[in-house]
Steps between C-alpha positions, in 0.01 A plus 500: 500500500782742586657421162179598316460816708854604416446441129163682487632792705679608181179501296260788445175311562286790370645426156568127530156381612279703257712380208453136605125550549471664160674206332264260679192696387619505137564124500162425661310723257673352196451148637134523606372757248757498217277624218320771698824628656676512163207681340482772766876553506511529122217755503700714742808451283310612189380813680848592622675444168238657273359777720807584710788363294608850407607554862769232464623659176522853644658380826765301311586797279533721810727243663730505196519881523564482877791261444654738248457789744658308791793380289594834347411741780699564817348183646707296257817573700364347823703198608298202622723435797736675737771729366776299333308171526589251226249285307440143614512362145713552191340700217423195283361293789289797612355553151437127469315492832285796392413334169414157643304648791252672271457240227457123528376224276199706390740702285610188310143383455349832392791587269431173317121520483366853553569615143251241365214653699600851392528411131140372514363810678748781432474856636452835325267365230752268332347209308532159664785296355637794300860617479413797723346265756826303502698820558281592798532145632878542492492840673238456771679232701806725529273784609312304767820367659696822445554821701135525608519168684835569663396851600247347742768286664757778523262769626450270800866398529609863548302584818538148645875516435524838674305381805696175510858615443498867608239513778577141609132423562434192710166421332433433133123472526340715231296695756816595690674605179202728429509654850645828372173561316249308716639606838327332795245348259772253396426313826123506450241402242679676211822316573321165521330567163834585338656178630198292398489630144872437469475138615179448302660619178830320550338164573269536201789611280714206608231249408442690173862429411451133586186496283682645201809283519381157605321403174799606289764311699274196535429490125869524411599214731200291390610545139862408572432200723180383324277548804123545499435876479142451623613370839546726801802317644758696300330833590508412869865398477597829331331701777655272762849562358478877489352508848775296666810601302471870603499379861834332443641812333370736770636270770850609392400867520497792260871535425571129453178334389305760303807670347636162388167398341468841333848483345439154355157603377649792308768277344239245391277773351786651299615161371150395390416830328833505316447140388151579363628816332786311329301188408187689396438765230769736633459782248121513538519498881752786505319710238155455652639571848626836378167569327293404805719701737472806276122460473476483878713814551303690236165417662595473868260770624210374286558141614518617862172692498286329234155392628335456157177643640359556149610182322439284811726226367579402859872479427618747768272338759605147408872571496628838620263540796560138606879538478511834681276375781718189528811718533327705772430184700868406492634856534554511878635144552739522207587856602580372849730230362673743263543748787651229721774423244571865410689620808785729399335613174361846428137553404617600152697177462206298628247648259718526189679166535188322624291626208766407244576157649134409543352650183773400255527155655127438453500651152771259383269207578227652285746591227622141468204278591210706363679595179611139445133402513399791275759388245346152484148646485561764231697262275221240532730233645244435773169662597498549876151654518300173479756327723444758774122509461448124475787336690599760758794723584725224633496322163600825325831508686573139405417557133706820494815333634448196275601718206856526633777244442549267799148598603485253790801669659336841462172370646669356809713813544200731456292310756786490749583870459133597533478299821820658636370847407178441689697368797720812524194725466320296765794560735422872478134433582589289804749762617240778472224300671734420787593865552138617469382281789796554733506758780867588486736501204783724389745538211737238641247233596297250304148376578471190717547194281197319644282804420619508137456123477144525631393749233671320213340171603163672545522645149583155362210340689255754356624439147500120532153499658357706218667285235358184653154659499520649152800644317284786374412602857827692507348758266293667775811528716673684216208742523549530876853629447366768266234606750769577756688713250266800520537574873870413481548787252409731786725314744800545269447877482452516879835321535670751269337795681623361835857494370483854360338633819756347735793595279379862483459507880855373549635759256319777690637373832853490359471859371366625833793345682 
């Protein structure tokens, strides 16, 4: 009993218990009333994306502008640490940790498949299946995973990094980080709401990632090893692996375990992309990458703020609003992780290097994988549209990689790298969940291992339970993560305001002295 009391004395029960109860309610509703629950959640989702989706677009554009202002104003010179303090990680390891923290296997999956959906329902009035539709399909993936996404992570990393490394805060709960703006309300109802929405969104976002990646990895391994793709065993095993392996990595800590996994993940990504570039249609991939990148730069503002209110094609709601709300859900946890590894860096270094490492790293995946698929589609080597619509997204990845020499090697490598990518991203989620439910934490400490293990296992149990009930039941949980995005937009700006308020107060005190 004393052992349990000691362990739970570290935990913020006002955050821990509501999160557990919420998970239980979601599972019960989806188990007992699956169709009714899904229908009501999807109605709410439709209202938020169609009627209020513009809020996500405007907020994201403002966040991009705020990042530029922080980086190139006087705030950019602020050191995240004490005077003369050196970084914990080398430049390359630091950039690699930033990149792998904010991506994951979803990047591999969506870079391979997303362009097929876009070419069927392109934006800005382009005809389906046309050359212009193919150009937009090449550009939009780079846009969605580009500076707009990373701006959300970095706008949170800046204030958290300042509180963590300069102010040496002993609590990393979101409500405490927002204390500069909330004041005493951080300990009351407002603070509890902030913490709840954060946990609500992060748990939903984590299972969203599992929902996106599991079918792809399962289909690839079923194809390679001639397993039955209709069975649930392989899906359960995939979730089981990326639930337990992060525990092993996190057991060795941030500097040993996570940094080691991140470095090897980056090496594997580079090797695979170079191999596909060399073995595939190299000239087409390079030329179309340049074209797509230019199209994105030329139309960045229009792509950022397009709602298509007149045409009502649904493209911005289906893609841009979904992506931006997904980035909001992950903004604080990934920002916390990036802040933790950025001691000794200036705010300017954090924003500029983080944006370049994250955005360009993600864009390279779309340049190679999406444009490889577009090459096969536009030269009529293979038509991926009926494959996606009739056989599913997992089969698309298998058929795409089959077009390469030594295709079995590429299939195994792709599946393994996707799994590793999800594992490193899941480490970030476990790290953030542990900090969010712990009373005391500072820049030098790490969350209690048992606490991190509990949340990773809980996430895996939710995903496995839903798969055993019905693989499609994960769709409502994807919606849940979007629902949390709207209030979290406000939380992110409260966090930024808290930093600016406290920094201004310290400057005034220093001048008065």
